[in-house]
Legacy VTK file of the C-alpha trace (Angstrom):
# vtk DataFile Version 3.0
C-alpha trace
ASCII
DATASET POLYDATA
POINTS 753 float
-49.852 -35.212 -30.965
-50.832 -32.830 -33.750
-50.872 -33.895 -37.372
-48.994 -32.210 -40.264
-52.017 -30.258 -41.520
-52.529 -28.749 -38.065
-48.844 -27.753 -37.941
-49.106 -26.238 -41.378
-52.177 -24.256 -40.287
-50.281 -22.978 -37.274
-47.378 -21.875 -39.444
-49.680 -19.882 -41.706
-51.062 -18.039 -38.723
-47.834 -16.173 -38.233
-46.565 -13.766 -40.881
-43.102 -14.578 -42.174
-42.281 -10.874 -42.349
-40.698 -8.954 -39.452
-40.483 -11.935 -37.076
-39.128 -9.826 -34.248
-42.401 -7.872 -34.170
-44.565 -10.916 -33.376
-46.830 -10.148 -30.401
-47.264 -12.409 -27.385
-50.929 -13.002 -28.247
-49.902 -14.263 -31.730
-47.333 -16.592 -30.179
-49.925 -18.008 -27.769
-52.396 -18.527 -30.659
-49.635 -20.264 -32.558
-48.986 -22.541 -29.567
-52.732 -23.318 -29.167
-53.025 -24.374 -32.829
-49.789 -26.373 -32.681
-50.271 -28.210 -29.437
-54.013 -28.618 -29.161
-54.766 -30.714 -26.103
-51.287 -32.278 -25.902
-49.868 -32.867 -22.410
-46.451 -32.952 -20.806
-44.978 -36.059 -19.176
-46.431 -34.898 -15.855
-49.929 -34.892 -17.358
-50.309 -31.093 -17.406
-51.598 -29.597 -20.728
-48.777 -27.938 -22.658
-50.443 -24.563 -23.101
-51.820 -24.526 -19.551
-48.232 -24.910 -18.432
-47.152 -22.079 -20.755
-49.784 -19.704 -19.439
-48.812 -20.515 -15.871
-45.193 -19.722 -16.629
-46.208 -16.404 -18.186
-47.976 -15.337 -15.011
-44.886 -16.215 -12.976
-42.510 -14.405 -15.367
-44.709 -11.304 -15.213
-43.685 -10.903 -11.551
-40.047 -10.893 -12.635
-40.487 -8.038 -15.162
-38.928 -10.041 -18.020
-38.740 -8.792 -21.626
-40.844 -9.827 -24.596
-38.343 -12.293 -25.974
-38.379 -14.237 -22.649
-42.202 -14.357 -22.696
-42.206 -15.757 -26.252
-39.489 -18.333 -25.471
-41.472 -19.521 -22.418
-44.487 -20.277 -24.655
-42.432 -21.890 -27.376
-39.951 -24.118 -25.636
-42.473 -26.932 -24.960
-44.535 -26.309 -28.101
-41.456 -26.562 -30.307
-41.339 -30.345 -29.709
-44.325 -30.771 -31.987
-42.778 -29.857 -35.328
-39.673 -30.761 -37.377
-36.837 -28.492 -38.391
-37.167 -26.667 -35.050
-34.233 -24.364 -35.648
-35.285 -23.210 -39.092
-38.904 -22.628 -38.079
-38.170 -20.765 -34.875
-35.511 -18.557 -36.438
-37.729 -17.736 -39.397
-40.919 -17.057 -37.468
-39.625 -15.525 -34.233
-36.056 -14.393 -34.783
-32.610 -15.487 -33.733
-32.892 -14.227 -30.126
-36.093 -16.137 -29.281
-34.807 -19.247 -31.071
-31.586 -19.161 -29.105
-33.466 -18.905 -25.818
-35.714 -21.844 -26.733
-32.735 -24.066 -27.647
-30.926 -23.265 -24.356
-34.075 -23.867 -22.247
-34.586 -27.225 -23.981
-30.956 -28.062 -23.263
-31.568 -27.289 -19.552
-34.721 -29.356 -19.657
-32.772 -32.382 -20.841
-30.523 -31.992 -17.835
-33.462 -32.643 -15.575
-32.666 -35.544 -13.226
-28.928 -35.346 -13.827
-28.296 -34.712 -10.121
-30.247 -37.794 -9.100
-28.522 -40.037 -11.648
-25.106 -38.699 -10.686
-25.868 -39.266 -6.974
-26.781 -42.926 -7.647
-23.485 -43.496 -9.510
-21.527 -41.872 -6.636
-23.340 -44.015 -4.071
-22.271 -47.147 -5.945
-18.640 -45.999 -6.341
-18.091 -44.764 -2.777
-18.436 -47.181 0.104
-18.381 -44.941 3.131
-21.319 -42.687 3.963
-19.097 -39.676 4.568
-17.514 -40.058 1.116
-20.916 -40.373 -0.554
-22.201 -37.210 1.174
-19.108 -35.235 0.246
-19.083 -36.435 -3.332
-22.764 -35.764 -3.747
-22.404 -32.256 -2.314
-19.589 -31.542 -4.791
-21.721 -32.826 -7.679
-24.766 -30.772 -6.653
-22.604 -27.598 -6.460
-21.069 -28.352 -9.886
-24.537 -28.818 -11.400
-25.687 -25.465 -9.958
-22.663 -23.782 -11.464
-23.315 -25.513 -14.805
-26.848 -24.134 -14.938
-25.674 -20.636 -14.111
-22.843 -20.857 -16.651
-25.265 -20.471 -19.512
-24.407 -17.053 -20.884
-27.991 -15.696 -20.942
-29.463 -15.643 -17.466
-32.990 -15.467 -18.934
-32.663 -19.176 -19.754
-32.393 -19.932 -16.010
-35.350 -17.661 -15.237
-37.532 -19.554 -17.731
-36.455 -22.866 -16.284
-37.204 -21.744 -12.715
-40.640 -20.548 -13.786
-41.314 -23.924 -15.453
-40.319 -25.885 -12.353
-42.535 -23.713 -10.158
-45.518 -24.081 -12.494
-45.074 -27.855 -12.460
-45.189 -27.897 -8.635
-48.249 -25.606 -8.625
-50.037 -28.000 -11.001
-49.260 -31.006 -8.843
-50.752 -29.154 -5.856
-53.815 -28.074 -7.821
-54.660 -31.559 -9.058
-53.621 -33.155 -5.716
-51.198 -35.464 -7.479
-47.883 -36.700 -6.042
-44.743 -36.063 -8.172
-41.835 -38.475 -8.172
-39.386 -38.069 -5.280
-36.679 -36.930 -7.753
-38.711 -33.801 -8.595
-38.784 -32.386 -5.040
-35.142 -33.377 -4.408
-34.061 -31.650 -7.600
-35.952 -28.479 -6.721
-34.470 -28.290 -3.191
-30.959 -29.248 -4.292
-30.714 -27.258 -7.558
-33.479 -24.852 -8.499
-34.337 -23.194 -5.168
-30.629 -22.457 -4.454
-30.289 -20.982 -7.969
-33.191 -18.647 -7.266
-31.542 -17.797 -3.944
-28.206 -16.969 -5.587
-29.920 -14.709 -8.101
-31.920 -12.972 -5.359
-35.327 -14.008 -6.904
-36.905 -14.393 -3.471
-40.536 -14.802 -4.610
-39.585 -17.910 -6.616
-37.110 -19.237 -4.066
-39.605 -19.236 -1.165
-42.407 -20.868 -3.163
-40.168 -23.502 -4.786
-38.872 -24.486 -1.307
-42.265 -24.637 0.355
-43.974 -26.646 -2.419
-41.062 -29.099 -2.789
-40.945 -29.503 0.998
-44.691 -30.101 0.983
-44.201 -33.206 -1.206
-40.907 -34.331 0.392
-42.078 -34.271 4.062
-45.883 -33.926 3.990
-46.433 -34.637 7.710
-43.855 -32.031 8.942
-45.168 -29.526 6.384
-48.759 -29.919 7.580
-47.772 -29.643 11.207
-45.896 -26.343 10.723
-48.554 -25.043 8.343
-51.196 -25.725 10.966
-49.267 -23.773 13.587
-48.968 -20.837 11.173
-52.505 -20.985 9.815
-54.315 -20.905 13.141
-54.348 -17.134 13.077
-53.360 -16.259 9.468
-55.640 -13.171 9.390
-54.243 -11.961 12.668
-50.693 -12.521 11.456
-51.140 -10.412 8.356
-53.001 -7.749 10.270
-50.275 -7.749 12.956
-47.511 -7.180 10.371
-49.329 -4.284 8.725
-50.135 -2.601 12.045
-46.611 -2.986 13.403
-45.029 -1.610 10.218
-47.415 1.336 10.141
-46.824 2.136 13.829
-43.054 2.007 13.484
-43.105 4.219 10.356
-45.182 6.784 12.225
-42.795 6.838 15.168
-39.735 7.237 12.863
-41.419 10.012 10.974
-42.107 11.847 14.244
-38.412 11.541 15.086
-37.523 12.832 11.559
-35.585 9.666 10.663
-35.536 8.704 7.006
-36.038 4.947 6.917
-37.352 2.060 4.840
-39.520 -0.332 6.960
-40.674 -3.727 5.704
-42.092 -6.859 7.301
-42.660 -10.435 6.222
-43.837 -13.780 7.650
-41.263 -16.509 7.590
-41.915 -19.359 5.157
-42.511 -22.990 6.125
-39.332 -24.500 4.741
-37.117 -21.817 6.314
-38.892 -22.327 9.641
-38.267 -26.076 9.550
-34.630 -25.566 8.494
-34.043 -23.186 11.418
-35.748 -25.492 13.911
-33.535 -28.331 12.698
-30.357 -26.247 12.545
-30.688 -24.768 16.027
-32.441 -27.852 17.541
-35.325 -25.775 18.914
-39.107 -26.131 18.952
-41.554 -23.921 17.061
-42.475 -22.066 20.241
-38.847 -20.946 20.655
-38.684 -19.259 17.259
-38.735 -15.498 17.567
-38.552 -14.581 13.901
-41.670 -16.226 12.515
-42.460 -12.559 11.912
-39.457 -10.442 10.869
-39.099 -6.750 10.236
-36.253 -4.793 8.611
-35.408 -1.083 9.066
-32.836 0.530 6.628
-31.603 3.972 7.597
-28.952 6.405 6.295
-26.140 6.179 8.874
-24.896 4.216 11.891
-26.114 6.834 14.390
-29.641 6.343 13.118
-29.323 2.626 13.656
-28.932 3.025 17.395
-31.621 5.765 17.479
-34.111 3.420 15.821
-33.103 0.700 18.267
-34.053 2.970 21.144
-37.393 3.818 19.557
-38.221 0.107 19.029
-37.306 -0.779 22.585
-39.474 2.112 23.772
-42.436 0.887 21.703
-42.180 -2.807 22.567
-40.555 -4.780 25.384
-37.162 -6.209 24.345
-35.859 -9.721 25.167
-32.224 -8.963 26.347
-30.714 -12.337 25.563
-31.940 -12.059 21.969
-30.109 -8.774 21.218
-27.049 -8.934 18.867
-24.924 -5.925 17.949
-23.163 -6.996 14.717
-22.202 -3.419 14.015
-19.654 -3.122 16.879
-18.857 -6.857 16.586
-19.345 -7.909 12.943
-19.668 -11.569 12.006
-16.537 -13.319 10.650
-17.731 -12.744 7.085
-18.033 -8.968 7.668
-21.853 -8.875 8.079
-23.101 -5.833 10.054
-26.548 -5.184 11.477
-28.450 -4.765 14.746
-30.758 -7.700 15.596
-33.283 -7.411 18.391
-36.346 -9.432 19.441
-39.239 -7.622 21.083
-42.676 -8.644 22.445
-45.655 -7.018 20.739
-48.775 -5.687 22.482
-50.486 -9.103 22.049
-47.611 -10.951 23.689
-46.197 -12.199 20.344
-42.425 -11.998 19.843
-40.912 -10.790 16.583
-37.411 -9.918 15.264
-36.273 -6.560 13.953
-33.078 -6.012 11.900
-31.651 -2.537 11.700
-28.907 -1.520 9.264
-27.666 1.234 6.980
-28.033 1.204 3.168
-24.352 0.348 2.915
-24.693 -2.566 5.305
-27.748 -3.814 3.440
-25.932 -3.657 0.111
-22.989 -5.532 1.612
-25.314 -8.221 3.054
-27.082 -8.723 -0.280
-24.116 -8.426 -2.730
-20.847 -8.447 -0.783
-18.835 -11.135 0.918
-21.522 -11.388 3.601
-24.203 -12.303 1.035
-26.245 -14.841 2.907
-27.037 -17.021 -0.090
-23.830 -19.023 0.534
-24.245 -19.953 4.167
-28.030 -20.417 3.762
-27.190 -23.145 1.258
-25.048 -24.899 3.846
-28.279 -26.079 5.486
-28.525 -26.373 9.256
-24.741 -25.881 9.570
-24.890 -22.418 8.037
-26.441 -20.234 10.686
-23.178 -19.033 12.259
-22.427 -16.701 9.335
-18.934 -18.104 8.963
-19.396 -18.732 5.254
-18.053 -15.900 3.166
-17.528 -15.204 -0.478
-15.317 -17.468 -2.468
-13.267 -15.236 -4.711
-14.077 -14.319 -8.288
-17.149 -16.597 -8.636
-18.936 -14.942 -5.714
-18.081 -11.481 -7.046
-19.702 -12.388 -10.349
-22.771 -13.777 -8.583
-23.063 -10.488 -6.660
-22.739 -8.528 -9.973
-25.502 -10.595 -11.549
-27.766 -10.111 -8.570
-27.194 -6.372 -8.757
-28.131 -6.417 -12.463
-31.331 -8.285 -11.731
-32.207 -5.951 -8.808
-31.484 -2.868 -10.932
-33.610 -4.314 -13.744
-36.603 -4.552 -11.343
-35.957 -1.006 -10.090
-35.888 0.570 -13.496
-38.730 -1.375 -15.028
-41.452 0.959 -13.751
-39.592 4.132 -13.019
-37.466 5.059 -16.027
-37.664 5.190 -19.775
-37.916 1.982 -21.797
-34.501 2.491 -23.367
-32.802 2.429 -19.951
-34.616 -0.813 -19.097
-33.530 -2.194 -22.441
-29.871 -1.369 -21.573
-30.334 -3.319 -18.355
-31.597 -6.362 -20.208
-28.772 -6.077 -22.779
-26.254 -6.541 -19.973
-28.193 -9.482 -18.547
-28.205 -11.186 -21.979
-24.435 -11.544 -21.809
-24.022 -11.887 -18.061
-21.607 -14.826 -18.121
-20.422 -15.421 -14.508
-18.007 -18.341 -14.873
-14.743 -18.909 -16.674
-15.348 -22.676 -16.688
-17.623 -25.007 -18.669
-19.523 -27.947 -17.196
-20.000 -31.129 -19.131
-21.379 -34.579 -18.243
-20.042 -38.102 -18.283
-22.327 -40.826 -19.689
-23.178 -41.636 -16.026
-24.396 -38.029 -15.448
-21.403 -36.938 -13.400
-20.704 -33.177 -13.806
-17.111 -32.284 -14.776
-15.682 -28.724 -14.559
-13.220 -27.771 -17.281
-11.605 -24.478 -18.431
-13.173 -22.493 -21.302
-12.221 -23.955 -24.643
-11.548 -27.439 -23.237
-11.552 -30.400 -25.633
-12.491 -34.109 -25.272
-8.821 -34.856 -24.513
-8.909 -32.350 -21.589
-12.065 -34.150 -20.410
-10.356 -37.579 -20.616
-7.253 -36.473 -18.685
-9.477 -34.886 -16.005
-11.105 -38.248 -15.405
-7.929 -40.338 -15.403
-4.417 -40.072 -16.813
-4.593 -43.571 -18.368
-7.921 -42.681 -20.072
-6.261 -39.589 -21.579
-3.239 -41.550 -22.804
-5.441 -44.141 -24.544
-7.968 -41.657 -25.967
-8.451 -42.046 -29.740
-11.917 -40.545 -30.298
-14.875 -38.913 -28.633
-18.693 -38.735 -28.870
-20.374 -35.482 -27.851
-24.142 -35.863 -27.346
-23.877 -39.159 -29.221
-22.108 -37.842 -32.309
-18.420 -38.484 -33.144
-16.354 -35.322 -33.163
-12.615 -34.483 -33.785
-10.467 -34.528 -30.657
-9.735 -30.810 -30.915
-13.447 -29.855 -30.789
-14.270 -27.224 -28.185
-16.828 -28.439 -25.627
-19.784 -26.386 -24.408
-21.971 -26.293 -21.301
-24.315 -29.217 -20.728
-22.865 -31.572 -23.335
-22.437 -35.295 -22.580
-19.000 -36.557 -23.505
-17.972 -40.181 -24.052
-14.318 -41.172 -24.712
-13.360 -43.878 -27.259
-10.133 -45.626 -26.258
-7.694 -48.297 -27.413
-6.395 -51.054 -25.116
-2.823 -49.865 -25.301
-1.149 -46.721 -26.528
-0.084 -43.262 -25.614
-0.648 -39.607 -26.513
0.421 -37.966 -29.787
3.087 -35.285 -29.814
0.691 -33.224 -31.895
-1.404 -32.746 -28.751
1.288 -30.417 -27.425
1.175 -28.248 -30.533
-0.679 -25.134 -29.361
-1.695 -24.221 -32.933
-3.693 -27.438 -33.284
-5.705 -26.675 -30.083
-5.882 -30.220 -28.742
-5.264 -29.219 -25.135
-6.460 -26.279 -23.101
-5.932 -27.274 -19.475
-2.548 -26.975 -17.823
-3.187 -30.241 -16.011
-3.662 -32.188 -19.229
-0.546 -30.667 -20.860
1.556 -31.645 -17.849
0.369 -35.237 -18.071
1.203 -35.448 -21.750
4.643 -33.953 -21.158
5.226 -36.369 -18.279
4.428 -39.295 -20.598
6.979 -38.196 -23.169
9.538 -37.379 -20.529
9.149 -40.881 -19.165
9.526 -42.330 -22.708
12.643 -40.248 -23.292
14.083 -41.326 -19.949
13.465 -45.004 -20.786
15.281 -44.580 -24.142
18.176 -42.774 -22.467
18.534 -45.533 -19.811
18.365 -48.220 -22.494
21.101 -46.506 -24.507
23.262 -46.080 -21.410
22.719 -49.703 -20.385
23.891 -50.855 -23.794
27.082 -48.760 -23.493
27.843 -49.991 -19.997
27.179 -53.680 -20.909
29.588 -53.353 -23.882
32.247 -51.962 -21.588
31.719 -54.883 -19.142
32.011 -57.358 -21.977
35.221 -55.708 -23.240
36.712 -55.853 -19.773
35.517 -59.416 -19.160
33.434 -58.343 -16.160
29.976 -59.461 -17.223
29.397 -61.136 -13.834
29.794 -57.827 -11.917
26.932 -56.962 -9.594
25.498 -53.831 -11.140
23.917 -52.612 -7.922
27.288 -52.746 -6.188
29.039 -51.107 -9.151
26.550 -48.173 -9.191
26.919 -47.778 -5.399
30.718 -47.734 -5.627
30.521 -45.063 -8.294
28.226 -42.866 -6.151
24.849 -43.586 -7.852
21.666 -44.621 -6.141
20.811 -47.230 -8.739
22.101 -48.763 -11.959
19.470 -46.749 -13.859
21.011 -43.466 -12.599
24.396 -44.661 -13.809
22.979 -45.590 -17.242
21.303 -42.191 -17.593
24.457 -40.269 -16.667
26.528 -42.285 -19.124
24.007 -41.764 -21.960
23.953 -38.019 -21.251
27.779 -37.999 -21.235
27.746 -36.676 -17.730
29.828 -39.693 -16.686
32.484 -41.281 -18.915
32.973 -44.957 -19.636
36.672 -44.548 -18.864
35.731 -43.985 -15.240
33.670 -47.190 -15.252
36.720 -49.034 -16.654
38.976 -47.680 -13.849
36.498 -48.819 -11.228
36.411 -52.319 -12.740
40.229 -52.676 -12.569
40.213 -51.861 -8.847
40.987 -48.095 -8.533
39.301 -46.171 -5.701
36.039 -44.971 -7.285
35.740 -42.086 -4.819
39.196 -40.492 -5.194
40.138 -41.465 -8.713
37.003 -42.086 -10.726
35.238 -38.731 -10.924
36.506 -36.145 -13.459
37.241 -32.665 -12.124
34.767 -31.254 -14.641
31.992 -33.514 -13.399
32.735 -32.662 -9.714
32.775 -28.945 -10.554
29.482 -29.289 -12.347
27.856 -31.101 -9.400
29.063 -28.468 -6.952
27.639 -25.619 -9.007
24.335 -27.450 -9.529
23.272 -27.718 -5.849
21.291 -25.393 -3.651
22.905 -23.279 -0.956
20.106 -24.430 1.340
21.589 -27.938 1.195
25.088 -26.977 2.239
26.580 -25.863 -1.093
28.932 -22.978 -1.471
27.146 -19.635 -1.336
29.380 -18.150 -4.052
30.508 -15.362 -1.662
34.089 -14.127 -1.434
35.379 -12.491 1.733
37.823 -9.730 0.715
41.379 -10.418 1.972
40.617 -13.863 3.455
40.854 -17.253 1.741
38.587 -20.277 2.385
36.493 -18.645 5.126
33.218 -20.335 5.972
30.229 -18.211 4.852
26.460 -18.588 5.183
23.516 -16.616 3.899
21.485 -14.914 6.596
17.853 -16.133 6.866
16.590 -12.754 8.033
17.098 -11.112 4.616
18.126 -13.970 2.288
20.448 -12.149 -0.197
20.557 -13.159 -3.865
23.060 -12.251 -6.610
23.679 -9.454 -7.511
22.308 -7.842 -4.299
24.746 -5.550 -2.474
25.982 -7.627 0.443
28.100 -7.301 3.571
29.498 -9.828 6.073
29.300 -10.152 9.838
31.685 -12.430 11.726
29.698 -14.759 14.015
30.873 -16.863 16.976
31.726 -20.328 15.609
29.617 -20.159 12.409
31.876 -18.223 10.104
30.700 -15.126 8.299
27.002 -14.391 8.044
26.103 -12.681 4.748
23.405 -9.958 4.849
21.887 -7.386 2.540
23.430 -3.916 3.106
19.960 -2.579 3.981
19.070 -5.474 6.333
17.585 -4.190 9.612
19.049 -7.108 11.631
22.532 -6.392 10.214
22.163 -2.662 11.115
21.366 -3.644 14.705
24.384 -5.981 14.922
26.733 -3.454 13.342
25.678 -0.918 15.942
26.543 -3.361 18.743
29.837 -4.752 17.295
31.145 -2.656 14.351
34.515 -4.444 14.575
32.892 -7.679 13.275
31.742 -6.135 10.009
33.717 -7.474 6.978
33.629 -6.596 3.302
32.247 -9.295 0.973
31.274 -9.700 -2.666
29.812 -12.322 -4.960
32.236 -14.531 -6.900
32.836 -13.780 -10.587
31.276 -17.146 -11.582
28.081 -16.322 -9.777
27.817 -12.760 -11.180
28.527 -13.930 -14.735
25.962 -16.725 -14.476
28.495 -19.609 -14.875
27.382 -21.250 -11.606
23.995 -22.883 -11.201
23.648 -22.521 -7.441
20.226 -21.498 -6.144
19.429 -19.254 -3.236
16.410 -19.321 -0.841
14.238 -16.212 -0.957
10.968 -15.386 0.837
8.042 -14.209 -1.294
5.080 -12.624 0.467
1.654 -12.624 -1.257
-1.506 -10.864 -0.194
-4.672 -11.844 -2.138
-8.437 -12.214 -1.979
-9.124 -15.762 -0.680
-10.755 -17.950 -3.324
-10.929 -21.540 -4.503
-7.896 -22.706 -6.477
-5.782 -19.659 -5.488
-2.949 -21.838 -4.162
-3.083 -23.961 -7.292
-2.786 -20.931 -9.622
0.182 -19.567 -7.628
1.861 -22.940 -7.648
1.501 -23.075 -11.407
3.549 -19.857 -11.698
6.342 -21.416 -9.641
6.141 -24.559 -11.748
6.309 -22.712 -15.074
9.301 -20.705 -13.867
10.943 -23.938 -12.557
11.269 -22.530 -9.074
11.580 -25.085 -6.280
9.336 -24.249 -3.273
10.913 -25.324 0.015
8.438 -23.888 2.547
4.875 -22.544 2.499
2.941 -20.594 5.167
-0.642 -19.445 4.612
-3.408 -17.920 6.659
-6.685 -16.173 5.848
-8.744 -13.469 7.609
-11.872 -11.676 6.484
-11.651 -13.263 2.996
-7.999 -12.092 2.621
-5.246 -14.656 2.178
-1.692 -13.998 3.387
0.932 -16.358 2.078
4.684 -16.722 2.370
6.704 -19.010 0.105
10.383 -19.840 0.387
11.724 -20.546 -3.096
15.105 -21.295 -4.591
16.210 -18.846 -7.330
19.407 -18.228 -9.264
19.452 -14.417 -9.309
17.389 -11.325 -8.616
16.261 -11.104 -12.236
14.553 -14.481 -11.897
12.964 -13.280 -8.712
11.593 -10.073 -10.276
10.139 -12.022 -13.173
8.363 -14.347 -10.697
6.978 -11.403 -8.685
5.565 -9.846 -11.899
3.818 -13.106 -12.910
2.458 -13.650 -9.399
0.975 -10.096 -9.376
-0.948 -11.001 -12.539
-2.704 -13.986 -10.921
-6.457 -13.278 -10.452
-7.185 -11.976 -6.943
-3.544 -11.249 -5.980
-3.291 -7.761 -4.500
0.471 -7.698 -3.974
3.497 -9.997 -4.384
6.797 -8.844 -2.914
10.126 -10.043 -1.645
10.120 -10.890 2.074
11.848 -8.453 4.390
LINES 1 754
753 0 1 2 3 4 5 6 7 8 9 10 11 12 13 14 15 16 17 18 19 20 21 22 23 24 25 26 27 28 29 30 31 32 33 34 35 36 37 38 39 40 41 42 43 44 45 46 47 48 49 50 51 52 53 54 55 56 57 58 59 60 61 62 63 64 65 66 67 68 69 70 71 72 73 74 75 76 77 78 79 80 81 82 83 84 85 86 87 88 89 90 91 92 93 94 95 96 97 98 99 100 101 102 103 104 105 106 107 108 109 110 111 112 113 114 115 116 117 118 119 120 121 122 123 124 125 126 127 128 129 130 131 132 133 134 135 136 137 138 139 140 141 142 143 144 145 146 147 148 149 150 151 152 153 154 155 156 157 158 159 160 161 162 163 164 165 166 167 168 169 170 171 172 173 174 175 176 177 178 179 180 181 182 183 184 185 186 187 188 189 190 191 192 193 194 195 196 197 198 199 200 201 202 203 204 205 206 207 208 209 210 211 212 213 214 215 216 217 218 219 220 221 222 223 224 225 226 227 228 229 230 231 232 233 234 235 236 237 238 239 240 241 242 243 244 245 246 247 248 249 250 251 252 253 254 255 256 257 258 259 260 261 262 263 264 265 266 267 268 269 270 271 272 273 274 275 276 277 278 279 280 281 282 283 284 285 286 287 288 289 290 291 292 293 294 295 296 297 298 299 300 301 302 303 304 305 306 307 308 309 310 311 312 313 314 315 316 317 318 319 320 321 322 323 324 325 326 327 328 329 330 331 332 333 334 335 336 337 338 339 340 341 342 343 344 345 346 347 348 349 350 351 352 353 354 355 356 357 358 359 360 361 362 363 364 365 366 367 368 369 370 371 372 373 374 375 376 377 378 379 380 381 382 383 384 385 386 387 388 389 390 391 392 393 394 395 396 397 398 399 400 401 402 403 404 405 406 407 408 409 410 411 412 413 414 415 416 417 418 419 420 421 422 423 424 425 426 427 428 429 430 431 432 433 434 435 436 437 438 439 440 441 442 443 444 445 446 447 448 449 450 451 452 453 454 455 456 457 458 459 460 461 462 463 464 465 466 467 468 469 470 471 472 473 474 475 476 477 478 479 480 481 482 483 484 485 486 487 488 489 490 491 492 493 494 495 496 497 498 499 500 501 502 503 504 505 506 507 508 509 510 511 512 513 514 515 516 517 518 519 520 521 522 523 524 525 526 527 528 529 530 531 532 533 534 535 536 537 538 539 540 541 542 543 544 545 546 547 548 549 550 551 552 553 554 555 556 557 558 559 560 561 562 563 564 565 566 567 568 569 570 571 572 573 574 575 576 577 578 579 580 581 582 583 584 585 586 587 588 589 590 591 592 593 594 595 596 597 598 599 600 601 602 603 604 605 606 607 608 609 610 611 612 613 614 615 616 617 618 619 620 621 622 623 624 625 626 627 628 629 630 631 632 633 634 635 636 637 638 639 640 641 642 643 644 645 646 647 648 649 650 651 652 653 654 655 656 657 658 659 660 661 662 663 664 665 666 667 668 669 670 671 672 673 674 675 676 677 678 679 680 681 682 683 684 685 686 687 688 689 690 691 692 693 694 695 696 697 698 699 700 701 702 703 704 705 706 707 708 709 710 711 712 713 714 715 716 717 718 719 720 721 722 723 724 725 726 727 728 729 730 731 732 733 734 735 736 737 738 739 740 741 742 743 744 745 746 747 748 749 750 751 752
């Protein structure tokens, strides 16, 4: 650890003027003076680690601020007032990067701690695996949810440098390090399309996790390493020459497969190393589909194909839309290798579209079928971020510096998630909507915890309950033994609640309290009536049943709401027939107008010139007031009511025009005095994504529409849904359709035909 005079000397080395113009050499000198021979917890010298990170970041074409932050994030632990010093000496941008990287560093090991907690809480192995998988995915999303993607790039470089150091000094890291790299960091590099880091992270972590298997595969690959490299260069050169002779514009590249991916494929397909045909893999990218098949013919003419290993995903795309030609051929030395042929459009779709293979590659040995496709908005944002990173690499050496700067400016604010991810004290990752508060967090964990919440600690410090949470924070809830929520929590201006789920739970609490008070008041009124009539020994269950209620509580609630009068209770007590005499006409009328036509209520339709004729709404078109309607006399089922433009009705009218009858809606229905509801089909077409059904259901819930039937199916990442809902009129239907059209991912919402 450095002393205060050494720190002061380091501070004096950097000019306090123009902090944004500090060069990388000056920052490294500052770090050398500050850290001296200090080492990290792994035993690696701090500045040796920083220099290793810089060499890795150089391959990613990062900007100057990222280089400086990479040097400073470990060195900053050696002086006080970190925020003031960094901001003063190096500027707000570099200081912000350092703070965020340090926050990510503190999250190291979260996945392992969370997995241990889940193992204790879940008894069955299947539950543990599923819960752990969910936690790992949430942790990946939390790391990518940091607004500046450069933070993640620095952290990836740091993890890779740590693994390189362990290899160099022949030291074994803890098991948690390799597990964390394979579960968290390598998949992050994969999602971002940073292949050079992804492959090395996987291979080095696998080397420590399964050393025997690693050495066995490495030995099989290293027997002829020189020949392998030579073979790749010669094959690529030969193919390029042949394509040039045929005047085909193409990009040809080749690569050897990495050890971890070889092992994963051997395990996933249950095959031996000798059965792998893509230890060497080549890719040819051409301009159009015709050229794809032309190149295929040239390759099969150059080398002998293996027929059973040919796949035409252009004429028969994979379920996720992936297109390409895959063929395996035998080289001149008898060695088999795979060639992929695709157009530029197909390649772009494979890398950034719904076929992007990062998702099903992450599914381990279950993911080789290609059935895993993009998952809505999140995957679209991942693809956008990957495109930004790829474009940044493309422009770094070929265009002006200002264009490259514009690319980095977009990456600085490339937020890809509309959620935040926070931690429980046990390191469990919780996903919440943007702007969520500790109360949202409490209700997410458990309704009772939310009801009894009275305070919260965020990263160990007490905060107000309406404090907005941020990514990576650890939240602890302070509760009382008994109690309930405050009505202030529902005040939107006070910002106590952000999530719909939490607001519903608070409303449900107060609704239950109000119902209890209503029932208590009604019970008091009924008991006073019983005392006045001298009938205190009456069985209340029997009395409620005689009066047509399911329970005494239902009777009490109706009496308290003045929906049922005490005079009727008195009449029942003196022996009158409760069915014929007890109910008021007004109450009966209200009940009849409050029911749904799907449950046998009156449809509110009048048949012109005929009284009391049975009518029913046709299921083929499901008319709703004030739609223009017409009737058709059926055999034994009264009059079937159709829309005037109904295709089924048009067909029936053509066959039997004498059965057509004029109908209209009743005046009560048209003027809104009735409260009958009518079933209507709503058809929705949307991009399939996680939580789509939940978001659509929230619209129905907000509009107080009862859903009686649901039918859903998905194909090629498109979801097709049909809901049958009960509505009062076409205006309510139109409002619901407008709100559904505004749901993220919904392409169309229309009334069923």
